[in-house]
BATOR-574275 format. One record per residue (C-alpha): x, y, z. Coordinates in nm, 4 decimals. Each point is the difference from the previous one (the first is absolute). Layout:
<atoms>
<xx->X&yy->Y&zz->Z> $
...
</atoms>
This chain:
<atoms>
<xx->0.0043&yy->-0.0179&zz->0.0118> $
<xx->0.1073&yy->0.3541&zz->-0.1236> $
<xx->0.0260&yy->0.1637&zz->0.3705> $
<xx->-0.0078&yy->0.3582&zz->-0.1958> $
<xx->-0.3043&yy->-0.1006&zz->-0.1686> $
<xx->-0.1796&yy->-0.1449&zz->0.3182> $
<xx->0.1032&yy->0.3235&zz->0.1648> $
<xx->-0.1489&yy->0.2078&zz->-0.2459> $
<xx->-0.3128&yy->-0.2265&zz->-0.0060> $
<xx->-0.0309&yy->0.0288&zz->0.3729> $
<xx->0.0104&yy->0.3832&zz->0.0061> $
<xx->-0.2546&yy->0.0181&zz->-0.2941> $
<xx->-0.2388&yy->-0.1936&zz->0.1717> $
<xx->0.0523&yy->0.1594&zz->0.3538> $
<xx->-0.0684&yy->0.3233&zz->-0.1497> $
<xx->-0.3087&yy->-0.0716&zz->-0.2049> $
<xx->-0.1705&yy->-0.1832&zz->0.3247> $
<xx->0.0966&yy->0.3171&zz->0.1763> $
<xx->-0.1418&yy->0.2144&zz->-0.2212> $
<xx->-0.2963&yy->-0.2227&zz->0.0047> $
<xx->-0.0223&yy->-0.0520&zz->0.3858> $
<xx->0.0562&yy->0.4131&zz->0.0268> $
<xx->-0.3336&yy->0.0238&zz->-0.1769> $
<xx->-0.1838&yy->-0.1772&zz->0.2154> $
<xx->0.1686&yy->0.1298&zz->0.3235> $
<xx->-0.0288&yy->0.3752&zz->-0.0789> $
<xx->-0.4043&yy->-0.0293&zz->-0.0948> $
<xx->-0.0204&yy->-0.2324&zz->0.3032> $
<xx->0.1543&yy->0.2700&zz->0.2345> $
<xx->-0.2294&yy->0.2651&zz->-0.1812> $
<xx->-0.3105&yy->-0.1894&zz->0.0791> $
<xx->0.0937&yy->-0.0470&zz->0.3738> $
<xx->0.0404&yy->-0.3653&zz->-0.0142> $
<xx->0.2804&yy->-0.1599&zz->0.2036> $
<xx->0.2750&yy->-0.1333&zz->-0.1499> $
<xx->0.1494&yy->-0.2782&zz->0.2304> $
<xx->0.2664&yy->-0.0788&zz->-0.2356> $
<xx->0.2040&yy->0.1196&zz->-0.3354> $
<xx->0.1859&yy->-0.3293&zz->-0.1281> $
<xx->0.2224&yy->-0.0005&zz->-0.3020> $
<xx->0.0518&yy->-0.4151&zz->-0.0684> $
<xx->-0.1810&yy->-0.2837&zz->0.1711> $
<xx->0.1047&yy->-0.1412&zz->0.3341> $
<xx->0.2007&yy->-0.1035&zz->0.1632> $
<xx->0.0856&yy->0.3399&zz->0.1383> $
<xx->0.3552&yy->0.1132&zz->-0.0329> $
<xx->-0.0480&yy->0.3495&zz->0.2144> $
<xx->-0.2575&yy->0.2106&zz->0.0556> $
<xx->-0.0371&yy->0.3643&zz->0.1314> $
<xx->-0.2814&yy->0.1616&zz->0.1931> $
<xx->-0.1170&yy->0.3288&zz->-0.0691> $
<xx->-0.3306&yy->0.1360&zz->0.1484> $
<xx->-0.2607&yy->-0.3178&zz->-0.0317> $
<xx->0.1700&yy->-0.1328&zz->-0.2738> $
<xx->0.2858&yy->-0.2570&zz->-0.0444> $
<xx->0.2000&yy->0.0647&zz->-0.3094> $
<xx->0.1756&yy->-0.3358&zz->-0.0992> $
<xx->0.2219&yy->-0.1995&zz->-0.2462> $
<xx->-0.0667&yy->-0.3514&zz->-0.0251> $
<xx->0.2262&yy->-0.2817&zz->-0.1631> $
<xx->-0.1973&yy->-0.1093&zz->-0.2852> $
<xx->0.0240&yy->0.3007&zz->-0.2815> $
<xx->-0.2663&yy->-0.0820&zz->-0.1961> $
<xx->-0.2997&yy->0.2126&zz->0.1106> $
<xx->-0.0868&yy->0.1992&zz->0.2896> $
<xx->-0.3194&yy->0.1207&zz->0.1877> $
<xx->-0.1664&yy->0.3051&zz->0.2205> $
<xx->-0.1758&yy->-0.1844&zz->0.2723> $
<xx->-0.2870&yy->0.1948&zz->0.1076> $
<xx->-0.1916&yy->-0.0404&zz->0.3254> $
<xx->-0.3403&yy->-0.2251&zz->-0.0975> $
<xx->0.0405&yy->-0.0356&zz->-0.3471> $
<xx->-0.3300&yy->-0.2146&zz->-0.0171> $
<xx->-0.1517&yy->0.0979&zz->0.3490> $
<xx->-0.1791&yy->0.3059&zz->-0.0056> $
<xx->-0.0393&yy->-0.0286&zz->0.4212> $
<xx->0.3541&yy->0.1926&zz->0.0700> $
<xx->-0.0145&yy->0.3566&zz->0.0191> $
<xx->0.2411&yy->0.1611&zz->-0.2923> $
<xx->0.0114&yy->-0.3785&zz->-0.1619> $
<xx->0.0074&yy->0.0055&zz->-0.3753> $
<xx->-0.3398&yy->-0.2001&zz->0.0073> $
<xx->-0.1563&yy->0.2928&zz->0.1794> $
<xx->0.1433&yy->0.2616&zz->-0.2332> $
<xx->-0.3065&yy->0.1693&zz->-0.2367> $
<xx->0.0062&yy->-0.1909&zz->-0.3428> $
<xx->0.1365&yy->0.3075&zz->-0.1920> $
<xx->0.3304&yy->-0.0489&zz->0.2277> $
<xx->0.0072&yy->-0.3313&zz->-0.0212> $
<xx->-0.0020&yy->0.0166&zz->-0.3791> $
<xx->0.2518&yy->0.2688&zz->0.0091> $
<xx->0.2193&yy->-0.1919&zz->0.2257> $
<xx->-0.0170&yy->-0.3466&zz->-0.2233> $
<xx->0.0394&yy->0.1750&zz->-0.3326> $
<xx->0.3212&yy->0.2273&zz->0.1454> $
<xx->0.2400&yy->-0.2817&zz->-0.0514> $
<xx->-0.0677&yy->-0.0792&zz->-0.3606> $
<xx->-0.0407&yy->0.3846&zz->-0.0767> $
<xx->0.3768&yy->0.0673&zz->0.1344> $
<xx->0.1160&yy->-0.3062&zz->-0.1876> $
<xx->-0.1576&yy->0.1801&zz->-0.3574> $
<xx->0.1438&yy->0.3210&zz->0.1266> $
<xx->0.3206&yy->-0.1539&zz->0.0643> $
<xx->-0.0213&yy->-0.1475&zz->-0.3559> $
<xx->-0.0465&yy->0.3196&zz->-0.1707> $
<xx->0.2847&yy->0.1772&zz->0.1616> $
<xx->0.2358&yy->-0.3085&zz->-0.0447> $
<xx->-0.1080&yy->-0.0056&zz->-0.3983> $
<xx->0.0508&yy->0.3963&zz->0.0007> $
<xx->0.3414&yy->-0.0599&zz->0.1258> $
<xx->0.0809&yy->-0.2612&zz->-0.2714> $
<xx->-0.0990&yy->0.2572&zz->-0.2626> $
<xx->0.2056&yy->0.2923&zz->0.1547> $
<xx->0.2719&yy->-0.2371&zz->0.0742> $
<xx->-0.0073&yy->-0.1117&zz->-0.3585> $
<xx->-0.2748&yy->-0.2059&zz->-0.1799> $
<xx->0.1512&yy->-0.2282&zz->-0.2738> $
<xx->-0.1190&yy->0.0737&zz->-0.3707> $
<xx->0.1272&yy->-0.0495&zz->-0.3706> $
<xx->0.1875&yy->0.2560&zz->-0.1027> $
<xx->0.0713&yy->-0.1706&zz->-0.3305> $
<xx->-0.2083&yy->-0.2709&zz->-0.1585> $
<xx->-0.0800&yy->-0.1399&zz->-0.3949> $
<xx->-0.3262&yy->-0.0996&zz->-0.1044> $
<xx->0.0128&yy->-0.3748&zz->-0.1004> $
<xx->-0.2409&yy->-0.1916&zz->-0.2343> $
<xx->-0.1511&yy->-0.3191&zz->0.1890> $
<xx->-0.2116&yy->-0.1071&zz->-0.2494> $
<xx->-0.0742&yy->0.0152&zz->-0.3637> $
<xx->-0.3744&yy->-0.0863&zz->-0.1219> $
<xx->-0.0255&yy->-0.2174&zz->-0.2930> $
<xx->-0.1419&yy->0.1505&zz->-0.3206> $
<xx->0.0737&yy->0.3444&zz->0.1189> $
<xx->0.2177&yy->0.2818&zz->-0.1295> $
<xx->0.2528&yy->-0.0790&zz->0.2340> $
<xx->0.0228&yy->-0.3565&zz->-0.1024> $
<xx->0.0066&yy->0.0938&zz->-0.3556> $
<xx->0.3025&yy->0.2206&zz->0.0801> $
<xx->0.2205&yy->-0.2313&zz->0.1448> $
<xx->-0.0034&yy->0.1434&zz->0.3696> $
<xx->0.0597&yy->-0.2638&zz->0.2912> $
<xx->-0.0570&yy->-0.0451&zz->0.3249> $
<xx->0.3191&yy->0.1325&zz->0.2038> $
<xx->0.0550&yy->0.2746&zz->-0.2741> $
<xx->0.0757&yy->0.3457&zz->0.1762> $
<xx->-0.2190&yy->0.2643&zz->-0.1171> $
<xx->0.2577&yy->0.3075&zz->-0.0500> $
<xx->-0.2106&yy->0.2648&zz->-0.1890> $
<xx->-0.3565&yy->0.0459&zz->-0.2411> $
<xx->0.0539&yy->0.2057&zz->-0.2740> $
<xx->0.3055&yy->0.1478&zz->0.1111> $
<xx->-0.1254&yy->0.0896&zz->0.3505> $
<xx->0.1697&yy->-0.1715&zz->0.2837> $
<xx->-0.2253&yy->-0.2180&zz->0.2188> $
<xx->0.0711&yy->-0.0327&zz->0.3880> $
<xx->-0.3427&yy->-0.0771&zz->0.1341> $
<xx->-0.2410&yy->-0.2783&zz->-0.0827> $
<xx->-0.3008&yy->0.2274&zz->-0.0372> $
<xx->0.1790&yy->0.2333&zz->-0.2726> $
<xx->-0.0620&yy->-0.2963&zz->-0.2705> $
<xx->-0.3655&yy->-0.0417&zz->0.0274> $
<xx->-0.0367&yy->0.3883&zz->-0.0574> $
<xx->0.2586&yy->-0.0114&zz->-0.2738> $
<xx->-0.1655&yy->-0.2964&zz->-0.1737> $
<xx->-0.3882&yy->0.1423&zz->0.0040> $
<xx->0.1347&yy->0.3223&zz->-0.1224> $
<xx->0.1241&yy->-0.1555&zz->-0.3241> $
<xx->-0.2554&yy->-0.2570&zz->-0.0798> $
<xx->-0.0012&yy->-0.1285&zz->-0.3703> $
<xx->0.3680&yy->0.2033&zz->-0.0600> $
<xx->0.3241&yy->-0.1652&zz->-0.0636> $
<xx->0.2423&yy->0.0317&zz->0.2993> $
<xx->0.3635&yy->-0.0567&zz->0.1156> $
<xx->0.0944&yy->-0.1813&zz->0.3258> $
<xx->0.3302&yy->0.0029&zz->0.1144> $
<xx->0.1078&yy->-0.3228&zz->0.1890> $
<xx->0.2850&yy->-0.1608&zz->0.1889> $
<xx->0.0571&yy->-0.3927&zz->-0.0633> $
<xx->0.2744&yy->-0.2309&zz->0.1024> $
<xx->0.1996&yy->0.3412&zz->0.0589> $
<xx->-0.0808&yy->0.1198&zz->-0.3660> $
<xx->-0.1906&yy->0.3385&zz->-0.0952> $
<xx->-0.2856&yy->-0.0856&zz->-0.2590> $
<xx->-0.2726&yy->0.2287&zz->-0.1527> $
<xx->-0.3264&yy->-0.2212&zz->-0.0858> $
<xx->-0.2844&yy->0.1668&zz->-0.1983> $
<xx->-0.3663&yy->-0.0852&zz->0.0657> $
<xx->-0.3655&yy->0.1601&zz->-0.0493> $
<xx->-0.1858&yy->0.0009&zz->0.3345> $
<xx->-0.3409&yy->-0.1009&zz->-0.0913> $
<xx->-0.3309&yy->0.1586&zz->0.0095> $
<xx->-0.2009&yy->-0.2614&zz->0.1504> $
<xx->0.1322&yy->-0.3083&zz->0.2397> $
<xx->-0.0950&yy->-0.3081&zz->0.2064> $
<xx->-0.1258&yy->0.1048&zz->0.3583> $
<xx->0.3175&yy->0.0530&zz->0.2104> $
<xx->0.2507&yy->-0.0021&zz->-0.2727> $
<xx->0.0861&yy->0.3525&zz->-0.0895> $
<xx->0.0394&yy->0.1407&zz->-0.3208> $
<xx->0.3495&yy->-0.1294&zz->-0.0508> $
<xx->-0.0584&yy->-0.3360&zz->0.1705> $
<xx->0.2853&yy->-0.0179&zz->0.2963> $
<xx->0.0070&yy->-0.0338&zz->0.3638> $
<xx->0.2911&yy->0.2041&zz->0.1825> $
<xx->0.1137&yy->0.0648&zz->0.3507> $
<xx->0.2529&yy->0.2447&zz->0.1607> $
<xx->0.3158&yy->-0.1805&zz->0.0757> $
<xx->0.2149&yy->0.2012&zz->0.2602> $
<xx->0.3745&yy->0.0479&zz->-0.1043> $
<xx->0.0997&yy->0.2191&zz->0.3220> $
<xx->-0.1627&yy->0.0279&zz->0.3439> $
<xx->0.0736&yy->0.3014&zz->0.1981> $
<xx->-0.1336&yy->0.1506&zz->0.3425> $
<xx->-0.1963&yy->0.3011&zz->-0.0862> $
<xx->-0.0166&yy->0.2527&zz->0.3066> $
<xx->-0.3372&yy->0.1646&zz->0.0934> $
<xx->-0.0470&yy->0.3188&zz->0.1917> $
<xx->-0.1813&yy->-0.0481&zz->0.3381> $
<xx->-0.3474&yy->0.1039&zz->-0.1045> $
<xx->0.0032&yy->-0.2112&zz->-0.3207> $
<xx->0.1327&yy->-0.2765&zz->0.2153> $
<xx->-0.2776&yy->0.0019&zz->0.2423> $
<xx->-0.2998&yy->0.0331&zz->-0.2629> $
<xx->0.2048&yy->-0.3155&zz->-0.1679> $
<xx->0.0156&yy->-0.1702&zz->0.3421> $
<xx->-0.3760&yy->0.0389&zz->0.0263> $
<xx->-0.0751&yy->-0.1175&zz->-0.3491> $
<xx->0.2568&yy->-0.3039&zz->0.0314> $
<xx->-0.1897&yy->-0.1043&zz->0.3849> $
<xx->-0.3308&yy->0.0018&zz->-0.1688> $
<xx->0.1417&yy->-0.1880&zz->-0.2792> $
<xx->0.1249&yy->-0.2350&zz->0.1873> $
<xx->-0.3078&yy->-0.0585&zz->0.2338> $
<xx->-0.2060&yy->-0.0244&zz->-0.3198> $
<xx->0.2323&yy->-0.2472&zz->-0.1308> $
<xx->-0.0034&yy->-0.2053&zz->0.3006> $
<xx->-0.4067&yy->-0.0229&zz->0.0323> $
<xx->-0.0131&yy->-0.0640&zz->-0.3912> $
<xx->0.2503&yy->-0.3095&zz->0.0257> $
<xx->-0.2792&yy->-0.2761&zz->0.0759> $
<xx->-0.1932&yy->0.1405&zz->-0.3141> $
<xx->0.3190&yy->0.0268&zz->-0.2037> $
<xx->0.0625&yy->-0.4014&zz->0.0875> $
<xx->-0.3576&yy->-0.1047&zz->-0.0701> $
<xx->0.0113&yy->0.1573&zz->-0.3201> $
<xx->0.3252&yy->-0.1649&zz->-0.0833> $
<xx->0.1643&yy->0.3348&zz->-0.0699> $
<xx->0.2985&yy->-0.0682&zz->0.2689> $
<xx->0.0739&yy->-0.3905&zz->0.1263> $
<xx->-0.1002&yy->-0.1098&zz->0.3251> $
<xx->0.3480&yy->-0.0680&zz->0.1262> $
<xx->0.1069&yy->0.3622&zz->-0.0701> $
<xx->-0.2926&yy->0.1128&zz->0.2199> $
<xx->0.0839&yy->-0.2129&zz->0.2945> $
<xx->-0.0203&yy->0.1706&zz->0.3341> $
<xx->0.3500&yy->0.0857&zz->0.1649> $
<xx->0.0832&yy->-0.0496&zz->0.3707> $
<xx->0.2666&yy->0.1237&zz->0.2182> $
<xx->0.2597&yy->-0.2376&zz->-0.1718> $
<xx->-0.0737&yy->0.1078&zz->-0.3349> $
<xx->-0.0125&yy->0.3882&zz->0.1137> $
<xx->0.3717&yy->-0.0978&zz->0.1191> $
<xx->0.0978&yy->-0.1374&zz->-0.3382> $
<xx->-0.1244&yy->0.3032&zz->-0.1709> $
<xx->0.1234&yy->0.2501&zz->0.2329> $
<xx->0.3513&yy->-0.1658&zz->-0.0048> $
<xx->0.0111&yy->0.0062&zz->-0.4194> $
<xx->-0.0856&yy->0.3701&zz->0.0798> $
<xx->0.2628&yy->0.0678&zz->0.2544> $
<xx->0.2590&yy->-0.1577&zz->-0.2645> $
<xx->-0.1144&yy->0.1919&zz->-0.3097> $
<xx->0.0302&yy->0.3394&zz->0.2184> $
<xx->0.3408&yy->-0.0810&zz->0.1103> $
<xx->0.1249&yy->-0.1080&zz->-0.3350> $
<xx->-0.1478&yy->0.2787&zz->-0.2086> $
<xx->-0.0418&yy->0.2637&zz->0.2817> $
<xx->-0.3537&yy->0.0448&zz->-0.0994> $
<xx->-0.2412&yy->0.0482&zz->0.2882> $
<xx->-0.3047&yy->-0.0847&zz->-0.2228> $
<xx->-0.0016&yy->-0.3970&zz->0.0582> $
<xx->0.0263&yy->0.0262&zz->0.3884> $
<xx->-0.2523&yy->0.3052&zz->0.0140> $
<xx->-0.2768&yy->-0.1513&zz->-0.2540> $
<xx->0.0194&yy->-0.3457&zz->0.1816> $
<xx->-0.0647&yy->0.1940&zz->0.3427> $
<xx->-0.2780&yy->0.1959&zz->-0.1631> $
<xx->-0.1470&yy->-0.2870&zz->-0.1509> $
<xx->0.0249&yy->-0.2397&zz->0.3147> $
<xx->-0.1669&yy->0.3095&zz->0.2329> $
<xx->-0.2813&yy->0.0710&zz->-0.2937> $
<xx->-0.0699&yy->-0.4113&zz->0.0544> $
<xx->0.0001&yy->-0.0064&zz->0.3431> $
<xx->-0.2386&yy->0.2857&zz->0.0565> $
<xx->-0.2333&yy->-0.1809&zz->-0.2550> $
<xx->0.0354&yy->-0.3300&zz->0.1566> $
<xx->-0.0749&yy->0.0976&zz->0.3361> $
<xx->-0.3558&yy->0.1622&zz->-0.1565> $
<xx->-0.1310&yy->-0.3507&zz->-0.1031> $
<xx->-0.2839&yy->-0.1009&zz->0.1917> $
<xx->0.1690&yy->-0.3019&zz->0.1482> $
<xx->-0.0346&yy->-0.0462&zz->0.3742> $
<xx->0.3435&yy->0.0633&zz->0.1876> $
<xx->0.0470&yy->0.2882&zz->-0.2413> $
<xx->-0.1156&yy->0.3601&zz->0.0334> $
<xx->-0.2362&yy->-0.0433&zz->-0.2639> $
<xx->-0.1495&yy->-0.2970&zz->0.1773> $
<xx->-0.0229&yy->0.2362&zz->0.2948> $
<xx->-0.1612&yy->0.2665&zz->-0.2279> $
<xx->-0.2445&yy->-0.2387&zz->-0.1484> $
<xx->-0.1417&yy->-0.0940&zz->0.3600> $
<xx->-0.0250&yy->0.4177&zz->0.0527> $
<xx->-0.2306&yy->-0.0172&zz->-0.3317> $
<xx->-0.1925&yy->-0.3036&zz->0.1023> $
<xx->-0.0428&yy->0.1857&zz->0.3434> $
<xx->-0.1327&yy->0.3257&zz->-0.1807> $
<xx->-0.2452&yy->-0.2172&zz->-0.2282> $
<xx->-0.1304&yy->-0.2090&zz->0.3129> $
<xx->-0.0212&yy->0.3170&zz->0.2343> $
<xx->0.1630&yy->-0.2288&zz->0.2923> $
<xx->0.3423&yy->-0.1435&zz->0.0297> $
<xx->0.1163&yy->-0.3713&zz->-0.0900> $
<xx->0.0705&yy->-0.1875&zz->0.3368> $
<xx->0.3390&yy->0.1218&zz->0.1051> $
<xx->0.0961&yy->-0.3564&zz->0.0868> $
<xx->-0.1084&yy->-0.1562&zz->-0.3314> $
<xx->0.1557&yy->0.3029&zz->-0.1701> $
<xx->0.3407&yy->-0.0826&zz->0.1691> $
<xx->0.0081&yy->-0.3719&zz->-0.0541> $
<xx->-0.0989&yy->0.0619&zz->-0.3849> $
<xx->0.3316&yy->0.2187&zz->-0.0080> $
<xx->0.1897&yy->-0.2635&zz->0.1510> $
<xx->-0.1002&yy->-0.2668&zz->-0.2298> $
<xx->0.0789&yy->0.2633&zz->-0.3082> $
<xx->0.3282&yy->0.0696&zz->0.1569> $
<xx->0.0879&yy->-0.3577&zz->0.0031> $
<xx->-0.1015&yy->-0.0495&zz->-0.3591> $
<xx->0.1958&yy->0.2940&zz->-0.0999> $
<xx->0.3164&yy->-0.1552&zz->0.1580> $
<xx->-0.0762&yy->-0.3400&zz->-0.1181> $
<xx->-0.0109&yy->0.2057&zz->-0.3710> $
<xx->0.3031&yy->0.1765&zz->0.0529> $
<xx->0.1798&yy->-0.3380&zz->0.0856> $
<xx->-0.1183&yy->-0.1551&zz->-0.3420> $
<xx->0.0798&yy->0.3477&zz->-0.1896> $
<xx->0.3487&yy->-0.0336&zz->0.1649> $
<xx->0.0552&yy->-0.3410&zz->-0.1424> $
<xx->-0.0887&yy->0.1032&zz->-0.3472> $
<xx->0.2409&yy->0.2776&zz->0.0325> $
<xx->0.2841&yy->-0.2365&zz->0.1085> $
<xx->-0.0879&yy->-0.2600&zz->-0.2548> $
<xx->-0.0613&yy->0.2402&zz->-0.2876> $
<xx->0.2555&yy->0.2902&zz->0.0643> $
<xx->-0.1246&yy->0.3372&zz->-0.1250> $
<xx->0.2365&yy->0.1767&zz->-0.2974> $
<xx->-0.0678&yy->0.3854&zz->-0.0650> $
<xx->0.1942&yy->0.1986&zz->-0.2391> $
<xx->0.0231&yy->0.3506&zz->0.0754> $
<xx->0.1810&yy->0.0974&zz->-0.2918> $
<xx->0.0846&yy->-0.1718&zz->-0.3504> $
<xx->0.3380&yy->-0.1540&zz->0.0107> $
</atoms>
């Protein structure tokens, strides 16, 4: 095990957990709820400091954390969580995930400010030539690199469709590179074509030749951080649908546990050290933070989302679910979550995750 990567993983996870639990802690204090313990990691306890009515603890197992509030299911205690008004209970429960999502925004923004990798040089490559098309008749082949269209240099994929549409029925010259040689090919973009083929009858893609960090000013970095966080959350929610539609393979969409996060973090740390770019480690931290926030809002007993579900049920029924029964349900949910984490960890170890942060 790479000790540096392991330490980076522990630091990253601890900071994200700290942000999450700090959200619960601050809102609980604001609501007047008694916080008995603020802990990073799971027991056994390494050490603890008491300040006022709260114990601040560091525990041995660095894979989580918690804020222990008085009477989390029992409203009979004064200043207990369960006795707080519903609006405060909702705010306390949502605060943890909100802090993780906010952290993701700032981490993504940091990645943009520190240099977001973008293609600064690229080429347009033909990936497919349709049969019985002008491209096929002219001798164009998959793998040809398009350099110019009627003397105008082609740098972006969206240039070619516009140019071909403006020259329908007119003879044009396309400059290509094939096997290191530059060639001129002439053809006439057709005025009508089968659906999905276009006037010339080719498929193209942009192939990056050079990737460099592009540095964004603070305001632009923050805006992009918000956009990137929203995209990450939306993609995460869309994964089950994408798998069912066959758009992404199921093995790629498998959930990742603590060991999988360690693998990804290790690769990101190695990439940051080897390239000097902060993008790999910052983008991984942001993605993990957004995922942690979203996962905690799932309506699963034992998670914040599960507790939120009971608050919603209480609001609909007009009365609280029996505290003892709710506590038992959360306990069962937590046991199932631990079992799921063990299973996911097995698959993470059996099928290691390989992430490429930049082309090699």
